[in-house]
mmCIF file of the N, C-alpha and C atoms, coordinates in Angstrom:
data_MODEL
# 
_entry.id   MODEL 
# 
loop_
_atom_site.group_PDB 
_atom_site.id 
_atom_site.type_symbol 
_atom_site.label_atom_id 
_atom_site.label_alt_id 
_atom_site.label_comp_id 
_atom_site.label_asym_id 
_atom_site.label_entity_id 
_atom_site.label_seq_id 
_atom_site.pdbx_PDB_ins_code 
_atom_site.Cartn_x 
_atom_site.Cartn_y 
_atom_site.Cartn_z 
_atom_site.occupancy 
_atom_site.B_iso_or_equiv 
_atom_site.pdbx_formal_charge 
_atom_site.auth_seq_id 
_atom_site.auth_comp_id 
_atom_site.auth_asym_id 
_atom_site.auth_atom_id 
_atom_site.pdbx_PDB_model_num 
ATOM 1   N N  . ILE A 1 1  ? 109.070 172.404 104.863 1.00 0.00 ? 1  ILE A N  1 
ATOM 2   C CA . ILE A 1 1  ? 109.888 172.023 106.587 1.00 0.00 ? 1  ILE A CA 1 
ATOM 3   C C  . ILE A 1 1  ? 109.260 173.317 107.019 1.00 0.00 ? 1  ILE A C  1 
ATOM 4   N N  . SER A 1 2  ? 108.786 173.638 108.091 1.00 0.00 ? 2  SER A N  1 
ATOM 5   C CA . SER A 1 2  ? 108.105 175.032 108.799 1.00 0.00 ? 2  SER A CA 1 
ATOM 6   C C  . SER A 1 2  ? 109.263 175.574 109.529 1.00 0.00 ? 2  SER A C  1 
ATOM 7   N N  . GLY A 1 3  ? 109.996 175.395 109.753 1.00 0.00 ? 3  GLY A N  1 
ATOM 8   C CA . GLY A 1 3  ? 111.764 175.842 110.617 1.00 0.00 ? 3  GLY A CA 1 
ATOM 9   C C  . GLY A 1 3  ? 111.051 176.111 112.183 1.00 0.00 ? 3  GLY A C  1 
ATOM 10  N N  . SER A 1 4  ? 110.280 175.547 112.065 1.00 0.00 ? 4  SER A N  1 
ATOM 11  C CA . SER A 1 4  ? 109.935 175.109 113.493 1.00 0.00 ? 4  SER A CA 1 
ATOM 12  C C  . SER A 1 4  ? 110.983 174.673 114.248 1.00 0.00 ? 4  SER A C  1 
ATOM 13  N N  . GLN A 1 5  ? 111.569 174.444 115.541 1.00 0.00 ? 5  GLN A N  1 
ATOM 14  C CA . GLN A 1 5  ? 112.414 173.419 115.767 1.00 0.00 ? 5  GLN A CA 1 
ATOM 15  C C  . GLN A 1 5  ? 111.163 172.377 116.553 1.00 0.00 ? 5  GLN A C  1 
ATOM 16  N N  . MET A 1 6  ? 112.274 170.989 116.511 1.00 0.00 ? 6  MET A N  1 
ATOM 17  C CA . MET A 1 6  ? 111.627 169.389 116.905 1.00 0.00 ? 6  MET A CA 1 
ATOM 18  C C  . MET A 1 6  ? 111.986 168.578 117.564 1.00 0.00 ? 6  MET A C  1 
ATOM 19  N N  . ALA A 1 7  ? 111.676 167.648 118.092 1.00 0.00 ? 7  ALA A N  1 
ATOM 20  C CA . ALA A 1 7  ? 112.836 167.168 119.091 1.00 0.00 ? 7  ALA A CA 1 
ATOM 21  C C  . ALA A 1 7  ? 113.055 165.834 118.358 1.00 0.00 ? 7  ALA A C  1 
ATOM 22  N N  . ALA A 1 8  ? 114.664 165.173 118.170 1.00 0.00 ? 8  ALA A N  1 
ATOM 23  C CA . ALA A 1 8  ? 114.793 163.786 117.230 1.00 0.00 ? 8  ALA A CA 1 
ATOM 24  C C  . ALA A 1 8  ? 115.160 163.093 118.208 1.00 0.00 ? 8  ALA A C  1 
ATOM 25  N N  . LYS A 1 9  ? 114.494 161.457 118.269 1.00 0.00 ? 9  LYS A N  1 
ATOM 26  C CA . LYS A 1 9  ? 115.224 160.726 119.228 1.00 0.00 ? 9  LYS A CA 1 
ATOM 27  C C  . LYS A 1 9  ? 116.040 159.186 118.313 1.00 0.00 ? 9  LYS A C  1 
ATOM 28  N N  . GLU A 1 10 ? 116.841 158.682 118.092 1.00 0.00 ? 10 GLU A N  1 
ATOM 29  C CA . GLU A 1 10 ? 117.221 157.915 117.797 1.00 0.00 ? 10 GLU A CA 1 
ATOM 30  C C  . GLU A 1 10 ? 117.595 156.701 118.595 1.00 0.00 ? 10 GLU A C  1 
ATOM 31  N N  . LEU A 1 11 ? 117.190 155.942 117.740 1.00 0.00 ? 11 LEU A N  1 
ATOM 32  C CA . LEU A 1 11 ? 117.693 154.703 117.730 1.00 0.00 ? 11 LEU A CA 1 
ATOM 33  C C  . LEU A 1 11 ? 118.937 153.810 116.822 1.00 0.00 ? 11 LEU A C  1 
ATOM 34  N N  . SER A 1 12 ? 118.864 152.548 117.426 1.00 0.00 ? 12 SER A N  1 
ATOM 35  C CA . SER A 1 12 ? 120.090 152.870 117.288 1.00 0.00 ? 12 SER A CA 1 
ATOM 36  C C  . SER A 1 12 ? 119.875 150.979 117.119 1.00 0.00 ? 12 SER A C  1 
ATOM 37  N N  . PHE A 1 13 ? 120.132 150.269 116.012 1.00 0.00 ? 13 PHE A N  1 
ATOM 38  C CA . PHE A 1 13 ? 119.195 148.887 115.625 1.00 0.00 ? 13 PHE A CA 1 
ATOM 39  C C  . PHE A 1 13 ? 120.716 147.501 114.918 1.00 0.00 ? 13 PHE A C  1 
ATOM 40  N N  . CYS A 1 14 ? 120.813 146.654 115.257 1.00 0.00 ? 14 CYS A N  1 
ATOM 41  C CA . CYS A 1 14 ? 121.729 145.772 114.399 1.00 0.00 ? 14 CYS A CA 1 
ATOM 42  C C  . CYS A 1 14 ? 121.673 145.532 113.291 1.00 0.00 ? 14 CYS A C  1 
ATOM 43  N N  . PRO A 1 15 ? 122.479 146.265 112.474 1.00 0.00 ? 15 PRO A N  1 
ATOM 44  C CA . PRO A 1 15 ? 121.771 146.292 110.443 1.00 0.00 ? 15 PRO A CA 1 
ATOM 45  C C  . PRO A 1 15 ? 122.352 144.788 109.717 1.00 0.00 ? 15 PRO A C  1 
ATOM 46  N N  . GLY A 1 16 ? 121.564 144.419 109.229 1.00 0.00 ? 16 GLY A N  1 
ATOM 47  C CA . GLY A 1 16 ? 121.774 142.874 108.894 1.00 0.00 ? 16 GLY A CA 1 
ATOM 48  C C  . GLY A 1 16 ? 120.007 142.358 108.808 1.00 0.00 ? 16 GLY A C  1 
ATOM 49  N N  . SER A 1 17 ? 119.471 140.984 108.580 1.00 0.00 ? 17 SER A N  1 
ATOM 50  C CA . SER A 1 17 ? 119.285 140.832 108.006 1.00 0.00 ? 17 SER A CA 1 
ATOM 51  C C  . SER A 1 17 ? 118.026 138.942 108.999 1.00 0.00 ? 17 SER A C  1 
ATOM 52  N N  . GLY A 1 18 ? 119.430 139.237 110.658 1.00 0.00 ? 18 GLY A N  1 
ATOM 53  C CA . GLY A 1 18 ? 119.013 138.411 111.355 1.00 0.00 ? 18 GLY A CA 1 
ATOM 54  C C  . GLY A 1 18 ? 116.994 138.268 111.696 1.00 0.00 ? 18 GLY A C  1 
ATOM 55  N N  . SER A 1 19 ? 116.588 137.610 112.170 1.00 0.00 ? 19 SER A N  1 
ATOM 56  C CA . SER A 1 19 ? 115.399 137.173 112.210 1.00 0.00 ? 19 SER A CA 1 
ATOM 57  C C  . SER A 1 19 ? 114.386 137.780 113.459 1.00 0.00 ? 19 SER A C  1 
ATOM 58  N N  . GLN A 1 20 ? 116.004 138.216 114.107 1.00 0.00 ? 20 GLN A N  1 
ATOM 59  C CA . GLN A 1 20 ? 115.789 138.910 116.004 1.00 0.00 ? 20 GLN A CA 1 
ATOM 60  C C  . GLN A 1 20 ? 115.468 140.222 115.225 1.00 0.00 ? 20 GLN A C  1 
ATOM 61  N N  . VAL A 1 21 ? 116.404 140.711 115.006 1.00 0.00 ? 21 VAL A N  1 
ATOM 62  C CA . VAL A 1 21 ? 116.452 142.310 114.290 1.00 0.00 ? 21 VAL A CA 1 
ATOM 63  C C  . VAL A 1 21 ? 115.703 142.556 113.548 1.00 0.00 ? 21 VAL A C  1 
ATOM 64  N N  . THR A 1 22 ? 114.899 141.735 112.666 1.00 0.00 ? 22 THR A N  1 
ATOM 65  C CA . THR A 1 22 ? 113.637 141.983 111.834 1.00 0.00 ? 22 THR A CA 1 
ATOM 66  C C  . THR A 1 22 ? 112.089 142.053 112.908 1.00 0.00 ? 22 THR A C  1 
ATOM 67  N N  . GLU A 1 23 ? 112.418 141.367 113.509 1.00 0.00 ? 23 GLU A N  1 
ATOM 68  C CA . GLU A 1 23 ? 111.015 140.972 114.332 1.00 0.00 ? 23 GLU A CA 1 
ATOM 69  C C  . GLU A 1 23 ? 111.155 142.697 115.370 1.00 0.00 ? 23 GLU A C  1 
ATOM 70  N N  . CYS A 1 24 ? 112.485 142.727 115.540 1.00 0.00 ? 24 CYS A N  1 
ATOM 71  C CA . CYS A 1 24 ? 112.205 144.121 116.424 1.00 0.00 ? 24 CYS A CA 1 
ATOM 72  C C  . CYS A 1 24 ? 112.009 145.631 115.746 1.00 0.00 ? 24 CYS A C  1 
ATOM 73  N N  . VAL A 1 25 ? 112.626 145.242 114.675 1.00 0.00 ? 25 VAL A N  1 
ATOM 74  C CA . VAL A 1 25 ? 111.984 146.151 113.389 1.00 0.00 ? 25 VAL A CA 1 
ATOM 75  C C  . VAL A 1 25 ? 110.506 146.816 113.195 1.00 0.00 ? 25 VAL A C  1 
ATOM 76  N N  . ASP A 1 26 ? 110.088 145.047 113.106 1.00 0.00 ? 26 ASP A N  1 
ATOM 77  C CA . ASP A 1 26 ? 108.683 145.701 113.065 1.00 0.00 ? 26 ASP A CA 1 
ATOM 78  C C  . ASP A 1 26 ? 108.203 145.342 114.116 1.00 0.00 ? 26 ASP A C  1 
ATOM 79  N N  . ALA A 1 27 ? 108.640 145.289 115.520 1.00 0.00 ? 27 ALA A N  1 
ATOM 80  C CA . ALA A 1 27 ? 107.726 145.758 116.481 1.00 0.00 ? 27 ALA A CA 1 
ATOM 81  C C  . ALA A 1 27 ? 107.941 147.117 116.478 1.00 0.00 ? 27 ALA A C  1 
ATOM 82  N N  . LEU A 1 28 ? 108.644 148.219 116.900 1.00 0.00 ? 28 LEU A N  1 
ATOM 83  C CA . LEU A 1 28 ? 109.285 149.209 116.507 1.00 0.00 ? 28 LEU A CA 1 
ATOM 84  C C  . LEU A 1 28 ? 108.515 149.972 115.816 1.00 0.00 ? 28 LEU A C  1 
ATOM 85  N N  . GLU A 1 29 ? 108.158 149.916 114.231 1.00 0.00 ? 29 GLU A N  1 
ATOM 86  C CA . GLU A 1 29 ? 107.628 150.332 113.072 1.00 0.00 ? 29 GLU A CA 1 
ATOM 87  C C  . GLU A 1 29 ? 106.031 150.509 113.482 1.00 0.00 ? 29 GLU A C  1 
ATOM 88  N N  . ALA A 1 30 ? 105.405 148.740 114.309 1.00 0.00 ? 30 ALA A N  1 
ATOM 89  C CA . ALA A 1 30 ? 104.387 149.345 114.774 1.00 0.00 ? 30 ALA A CA 1 
ATOM 90  C C  . ALA A 1 30 ? 104.195 150.121 115.918 1.00 0.00 ? 30 ALA A C  1 
ATOM 91  N N  . GLU A 1 31 ? 104.719 150.564 116.773 1.00 0.00 ? 31 GLU A N  1 
ATOM 92  C CA . GLU A 1 31 ? 104.575 151.433 117.921 1.00 0.00 ? 31 GLU A CA 1 
ATOM 93  C C  . GLU A 1 31 ? 104.848 152.280 116.857 1.00 0.00 ? 31 GLU A C  1 
ATOM 94  N N  . ILE A 1 32 ? 105.724 152.986 116.321 1.00 0.00 ? 32 ILE A N  1 
ATOM 95  C CA . ILE A 1 32 ? 105.313 153.858 115.486 1.00 0.00 ? 32 ILE A CA 1 
ATOM 96  C C  . ILE A 1 32 ? 104.441 154.691 114.689 1.00 0.00 ? 32 ILE A C  1 
ATOM 97  N N  . ALA A 1 33 ? 103.971 153.777 114.054 1.00 0.00 ? 33 ALA A N  1 
ATOM 98  C CA . ALA A 1 33 ? 102.317 153.712 113.688 1.00 0.00 ? 33 ALA A CA 1 
ATOM 99  C C  . ALA A 1 33 ? 101.290 154.197 115.006 1.00 0.00 ? 33 ALA A C  1 
ATOM 100 N N  . LEU A 1 34 ? 101.968 153.542 115.018 1.00 0.00 ? 34 LEU A N  1 
ATOM 101 C CA . LEU A 1 34 ? 100.519 154.160 116.579 1.00 0.00 ? 34 LEU A CA 1 
ATOM 102 C C  . LEU A 1 34 ? 100.381 155.264 117.294 1.00 0.00 ? 34 LEU A C  1 
ATOM 103 N N  . LEU A 1 35 ? 101.850 155.938 117.561 1.00 0.00 ? 35 LEU A N  1 
ATOM 104 C CA . LEU A 1 35 ? 101.790 156.586 117.594 1.00 0.00 ? 35 LEU A CA 1 
ATOM 105 C C  . LEU A 1 35 ? 101.735 158.094 116.374 1.00 0.00 ? 35 LEU A C  1 
ATOM 106 N N  . ALA A 1 36 ? 101.720 157.962 115.719 1.00 0.00 ? 36 ALA A N  1 
ATOM 107 C CA . ALA A 1 36 ? 101.648 158.870 114.041 1.00 0.00 ? 36 ALA A CA 1 
ATOM 108 C C  . ALA A 1 36 ? 100.248 158.875 114.592 1.00 0.00 ? 36 ALA A C  1 
ATOM 109 N N  . SER A 1 37 ? 99.305  158.295 114.293 1.00 0.00 ? 37 SER A N  1 
ATOM 110 C CA . SER A 1 37 ? 97.815  157.890 114.280 1.00 0.00 ? 37 SER A CA 1 
ATOM 111 C C  . SER A 1 37 ? 97.317  158.436 115.197 1.00 0.00 ? 37 SER A C  1 
ATOM 112 N N  . LEU A 1 38 ? 98.248  159.192 116.966 1.00 0.00 ? 38 LEU A N  1 
ATOM 113 C CA . LEU A 1 38 ? 97.412  159.851 117.837 1.00 0.00 ? 38 LEU A CA 1 
ATOM 114 C C  . LEU A 1 38 ? 97.127  161.177 117.267 1.00 0.00 ? 38 LEU A C  1 
ATOM 115 N N  . LYS A 1 39 ? 96.141  161.607 117.458 1.00 0.00 ? 39 LYS A N  1 
ATOM 116 C CA . LYS A 1 39 ? 96.221  163.233 117.489 1.00 0.00 ? 39 LYS A CA 1 
ATOM 117 C C  . LYS A 1 39 ? 95.164  163.628 118.710 1.00 0.00 ? 39 LYS A C  1 
ATOM 118 N N  . HIS A 1 40 ? 95.908  164.089 119.505 1.00 0.00 ? 40 HIS A N  1 
ATOM 119 C CA . HIS A 1 40 ? 95.025  164.873 121.411 1.00 0.00 ? 40 HIS A CA 1 
ATOM 120 C C  . HIS A 1 40 ? 95.955  165.596 121.409 1.00 0.00 ? 40 HIS A C  1 
ATOM 121 N N  . PRO A 1 41 ? 95.334  167.205 121.976 1.00 0.00 ? 41 PRO A N  1 
ATOM 122 C CA . PRO A 1 41 ? 96.622  168.184 123.063 1.00 0.00 ? 41 PRO A CA 1 
ATOM 123 C C  . PRO A 1 41 ? 97.500  168.086 123.610 1.00 0.00 ? 41 PRO A C  1 
ATOM 124 N N  . ASN A 1 42 ? 97.526  166.660 123.859 1.00 0.00 ? 42 ASN A N  1 
ATOM 125 C CA . ASN A 1 42 ? 98.133  166.874 125.186 1.00 0.00 ? 42 ASN A CA 1 
ATOM 126 C C  . ASN A 1 42 ? 98.853  165.380 125.575 1.00 0.00 ? 42 ASN A C  1 
ATOM 127 N N  . ILE A 1 43 ? 99.575  165.034 123.858 1.00 0.00 ? 43 ILE A N  1 
ATOM 128 C CA . ILE A 1 43 ? 99.963  164.314 123.396 1.00 0.00 ? 43 ILE A CA 1 
ATOM 129 C C  . ILE A 1 43 ? 101.068 164.691 122.331 1.00 0.00 ? 43 ILE A C  1 
ATOM 130 N N  . VAL A 1 44 ? 101.818 164.549 123.042 1.00 0.00 ? 44 VAL A N  1 
ATOM 131 C CA . VAL A 1 44 ? 103.031 164.913 121.628 1.00 0.00 ? 44 VAL A CA 1 
ATOM 132 C C  . VAL A 1 44 ? 102.981 164.656 120.569 1.00 0.00 ? 44 VAL A C  1 
ATOM 133 N N  . ALA A 1 45 ? 102.981 165.488 119.306 1.00 0.00 ? 45 ALA A N  1 
ATOM 134 C CA . ALA A 1 45 ? 103.047 164.866 117.649 1.00 0.00 ? 45 ALA A CA 1 
ATOM 135 C C  . ALA A 1 45 ? 103.816 164.423 117.889 1.00 0.00 ? 45 ALA A C  1 
ATOM 136 N N  . TYR A 1 46 ? 103.809 163.520 116.315 1.00 0.00 ? 46 TYR A N  1 
ATOM 137 C CA . TYR A 1 46 ? 105.067 162.279 115.629 1.00 0.00 ? 46 TYR A CA 1 
ATOM 138 C C  . TYR A 1 46 ? 104.291 163.688 114.640 1.00 0.00 ? 46 TYR A C  1 
ATOM 139 N N  . LEU A 1 47 ? 105.913 163.631 114.255 1.00 0.00 ? 47 LEU A N  1 
ATOM 140 C CA . LEU A 1 47 ? 106.405 164.344 113.049 1.00 0.00 ? 47 LEU A CA 1 
ATOM 141 C C  . LEU A 1 47 ? 106.803 163.754 111.954 1.00 0.00 ? 47 LEU A C  1 
ATOM 142 N N  . GLY A 1 48 ? 107.803 162.367 111.936 1.00 0.00 ? 48 GLY A N  1 
ATOM 143 C CA . GLY A 1 48 ? 108.353 161.734 110.918 1.00 0.00 ? 48 GLY A CA 1 
ATOM 144 C C  . GLY A 1 48 ? 108.965 161.388 111.532 1.00 0.00 ? 48 GLY A C  1 
ATOM 145 N N  . THR A 1 49 ? 109.416 159.942 110.469 1.00 0.00 ? 49 THR A N  1 
ATOM 146 C CA . THR A 1 49 ? 111.162 158.923 110.561 1.00 0.00 ? 49 THR A CA 1 
ATOM 147 C C  . THR A 1 49 ? 111.604 158.656 109.661 1.00 0.00 ? 49 THR A C  1 
ATOM 148 N N  . GLU A 1 50 ? 112.917 158.411 109.936 1.00 0.00 ? 50 GLU A N  1 
ATOM 149 C CA . GLU A 1 50 ? 113.490 158.213 108.756 1.00 0.00 ? 50 GLU A CA 1 
ATOM 150 C C  . GLU A 1 50 ? 114.560 156.669 109.079 1.00 0.00 ? 50 GLU A C  1 
ATOM 151 N N  . ARG A 1 51 ? 115.024 155.777 108.510 1.00 0.00 ? 51 ARG A N  1 
ATOM 152 C CA . ARG A 1 51 ? 115.302 154.762 109.012 1.00 0.00 ? 51 ARG A CA 1 
ATOM 153 C C  . ARG A 1 51 ? 116.800 154.729 107.972 1.00 0.00 ? 51 ARG A C  1 
ATOM 154 N N  . ASP A 1 52 ? 117.688 154.443 108.568 1.00 0.00 ? 52 ASP A N  1 
ATOM 155 C CA . ASP A 1 52 ? 118.924 154.242 107.655 1.00 0.00 ? 52 ASP A CA 1 
ATOM 156 C C  . ASP A 1 52 ? 119.392 152.998 107.744 1.00 0.00 ? 52 ASP A C  1 
ATOM 157 N N  . GLU A 1 53 ? 118.776 152.102 106.890 1.00 0.00 ? 53 GLU A N  1 
ATOM 158 C CA . GLU A 1 53 ? 119.980 150.809 108.033 1.00 0.00 ? 53 GLU A CA 1 
ATOM 159 C C  . GLU A 1 53 ? 121.027 150.167 107.290 1.00 0.00 ? 53 GLU A C  1 
ATOM 160 N N  . THR A 1 54 ? 121.797 150.960 106.536 1.00 0.00 ? 54 THR A N  1 
ATOM 161 C CA . THR A 1 54 ? 123.362 151.460 106.461 1.00 0.00 ? 54 THR A CA 1 
ATOM 162 C C  . THR A 1 54 ? 124.379 151.194 107.601 1.00 0.00 ? 54 THR A C  1 
ATOM 163 N N  . VAL A 1 55 ? 123.657 151.748 108.925 1.00 0.00 ? 55 VAL A N  1 
ATOM 164 C CA . VAL A 1 55 ? 124.459 152.016 110.371 1.00 0.00 ? 55 VAL A CA 1 
ATOM 165 C C  . VAL A 1 55 ? 123.441 151.495 111.372 1.00 0.00 ? 55 VAL A C  1 
ATOM 166 N N  . GLY A 1 56 ? 122.086 151.342 110.499 1.00 0.00 ? 56 GLY A N  1 
ATOM 167 C CA . GLY A 1 56 ? 121.139 150.869 111.599 1.00 0.00 ? 56 GLY A CA 1 
ATOM 168 C C  . GLY A 1 56 ? 120.973 151.267 112.648 1.00 0.00 ? 56 GLY A C  1 
ATOM 169 N N  . THR A 1 57 ? 120.085 152.663 112.126 1.00 0.00 ? 57 THR A N  1 
ATOM 170 C CA . THR A 1 57 ? 119.780 153.783 113.296 1.00 0.00 ? 57 THR A CA 1 
ATOM 171 C C  . THR A 1 57 ? 118.448 153.885 112.601 1.00 0.00 ? 57 THR A C  1 
ATOM 172 N N  . ILE A 1 58 ? 117.085 154.409 113.824 1.00 0.00 ? 58 ILE A N  1 
ATOM 173 C CA . ILE A 1 58 ? 115.833 155.122 113.330 1.00 0.00 ? 58 ILE A CA 1 
ATOM 174 C C  . ILE A 1 58 ? 115.853 156.197 114.365 1.00 0.00 ? 58 ILE A C  1 
ATOM 175 N N  . HIS A 1 59 ? 115.033 157.150 112.710 1.00 0.00 ? 59 HIS A N  1 
ATOM 176 C CA . HIS A 1 59 ? 115.470 158.409 114.058 1.00 0.00 ? 59 HIS A CA 1 
ATOM 177 C C  . HIS A 1 59 ? 113.405 159.068 113.714 1.00 0.00 ? 59 HIS A C  1 
ATOM 178 N N  . ILE A 1 60 ? 112.982 159.380 114.830 1.00 0.00 ? 60 ILE A N  1 
ATOM 179 C CA . ILE A 1 60 ? 111.986 159.523 115.267 1.00 0.00 ? 60 ILE A CA 1 
ATOM 180 C C  . ILE A 1 60 ? 112.353 161.313 115.443 1.00 0.00 ? 60 ILE A C  1 
ATOM 181 N N  . PHE A 1 61 ? 111.318 161.787 114.608 1.00 0.00 ? 61 PHE A N  1 
ATOM 182 C CA . PHE A 1 61 ? 110.612 163.707 115.050 1.00 0.00 ? 61 PHE A CA 1 
ATOM 183 C C  . PHE A 1 61 ? 109.986 163.409 115.432 1.00 0.00 ? 61 PHE A C  1 
ATOM 184 N N  . LEU A 1 62 ? 109.663 164.982 116.707 1.00 0.00 ? 62 LEU A N  1 
ATOM 185 C CA . LEU A 1 62 ? 108.715 164.438 117.319 1.00 0.00 ? 62 LEU A CA 1 
ATOM 186 C C  . LEU A 1 62 ? 108.370 166.428 117.357 1.00 0.00 ? 62 LEU A C  1 
ATOM 187 N N  . GLU A 1 63 ? 107.331 167.233 117.985 1.00 0.00 ? 63 GLU A N  1 
ATOM 188 C CA . GLU A 1 63 ? 106.966 168.069 118.659 1.00 0.00 ? 63 GLU A CA 1 
ATOM 189 C C  . GLU A 1 63 ? 107.771 168.621 119.537 1.00 0.00 ? 63 GLU A C  1 
ATOM 190 N N  . LEU A 1 64 ? 108.511 169.291 119.672 1.00 0.00 ? 64 LEU A N  1 
ATOM 191 C CA . LEU A 1 64 ? 109.353 170.179 120.982 1.00 0.00 ? 64 LEU A CA 1 
ATOM 192 C C  . LEU A 1 64 ? 108.401 170.727 122.067 1.00 0.00 ? 64 LEU A C  1 
ATOM 193 N N  . VAL A 1 65 ? 108.530 169.952 123.014 1.00 0.00 ? 65 VAL A N  1 
ATOM 194 C CA . VAL A 1 65 ? 107.761 170.170 124.242 1.00 0.00 ? 65 VAL A CA 1 
ATOM 195 C C  . VAL A 1 65 ? 108.864 171.050 125.021 1.00 0.00 ? 65 VAL A C  1 
ATOM 196 N N  . SER A 1 66 ? 108.095 172.335 125.448 1.00 0.00 ? 66 SER A N  1 
ATOM 197 C CA . SER A 1 66 ? 109.896 172.816 126.344 1.00 0.00 ? 66 SER A CA 1 
ATOM 198 C C  . SER A 1 66 ? 108.789 172.359 128.181 1.00 0.00 ? 66 SER A C  1 
ATOM 199 N N  . GLY A 1 67 ? 109.629 173.074 128.905 1.00 0.00 ? 67 GLY A N  1 
ATOM 200 C CA . GLY A 1 67 ? 109.636 173.338 129.619 1.00 0.00 ? 67 GLY A CA 1 
ATOM 201 C C  . GLY A 1 67 ? 109.978 172.000 130.821 1.00 0.00 ? 67 GLY A C  1 
ATOM 202 N N  . GLY A 1 68 ? 110.759 171.406 130.744 1.00 0.00 ? 68 GLY A N  1 
ATOM 203 C CA . GLY A 1 68 ? 111.145 169.938 131.913 1.00 0.00 ? 68 GLY A CA 1 
ATOM 204 C C  . GLY A 1 68 ? 110.598 169.145 131.630 1.00 0.00 ? 68 GLY A C  1 
ATOM 205 N N  . SER A 1 69 ? 110.930 168.241 132.210 1.00 0.00 ? 69 SER A N  1 
ATOM 206 C CA . SER A 1 69 ? 109.984 166.453 132.318 1.00 0.00 ? 69 SER A CA 1 
ATOM 207 C C  . SER A 1 69 ? 108.948 166.831 133.095 1.00 0.00 ? 69 SER A C  1 
ATOM 208 N N  . LEU A 1 70 ? 108.191 165.936 132.059 1.00 0.00 ? 70 LEU A N  1 
ATOM 209 C CA . LEU A 1 70 ? 106.807 165.713 133.332 1.00 0.00 ? 70 LEU A CA 1 
ATOM 210 C C  . LEU A 1 70 ? 107.557 165.204 134.776 1.00 0.00 ? 70 LEU A C  1 
ATOM 211 N N  . SER A 1 71 ? 107.602 164.511 134.695 1.00 0.00 ? 71 SER A N  1 
ATOM 212 C CA . SER A 1 71 ? 108.229 164.061 136.572 1.00 0.00 ? 71 SER A CA 1 
ATOM 213 C C  . SER A 1 71 ? 108.711 165.310 137.631 1.00 0.00 ? 71 SER A C  1 
ATOM 214 N N  . GLN A 1 72 ? 109.098 166.221 136.367 1.00 0.00 ? 72 GLN A N  1 
ATOM 215 C CA . GLN A 1 72 ? 109.381 167.643 137.313 1.00 0.00 ? 72 GLN A CA 1 
ATOM 216 C C  . GLN A 1 72 ? 108.472 168.747 137.121 1.00 0.00 ? 72 GLN A C  1 
ATOM 217 N N  . LEU A 1 73 ? 107.377 168.289 136.594 1.00 0.00 ? 73 LEU A N  1 
ATOM 218 C CA . LEU A 1 73 ? 106.313 168.779 136.645 1.00 0.00 ? 73 LEU A CA 1 
ATOM 219 C C  . LEU A 1 73 ? 105.248 168.654 138.136 1.00 0.00 ? 73 LEU A C  1 
ATOM 220 N N  . ILE A 1 74 ? 104.908 167.336 138.061 1.00 0.00 ? 74 ILE A N  1 
ATOM 221 C CA . ILE A 1 74 ? 103.966 166.246 138.613 1.00 0.00 ? 74 ILE A CA 1 
ATOM 222 C C  . ILE A 1 74 ? 104.498 166.769 140.034 1.00 0.00 ? 74 ILE A C  1 
ATOM 223 N N  . ALA A 1 75 ? 106.100 166.515 140.166 1.00 0.00 ? 75 ALA A N  1 
ATOM 224 C CA . ALA A 1 75 ? 107.023 166.575 141.569 1.00 0.00 ? 75 ALA A CA 1 
ATOM 225 C C  . ALA A 1 75 ? 106.204 167.296 142.827 1.00 0.00 ? 75 ALA A C  1 
# 
């Protein structure tokens, strides 16, 4: 751990073994894998993921970019 700040996103899904939940989580994991493979100075860096199936959450940890939202910068 570097001690630097990061952004965390929490996504909730219904814990269980239903096929719809499995498909949703598989699609999300594919998107996370794509995000992890992107390396460019203009793309927020992916730092890691934590999945807790007992409560049905996935945490995605990203590089913290300060300065407001993109929509504020281009308005």
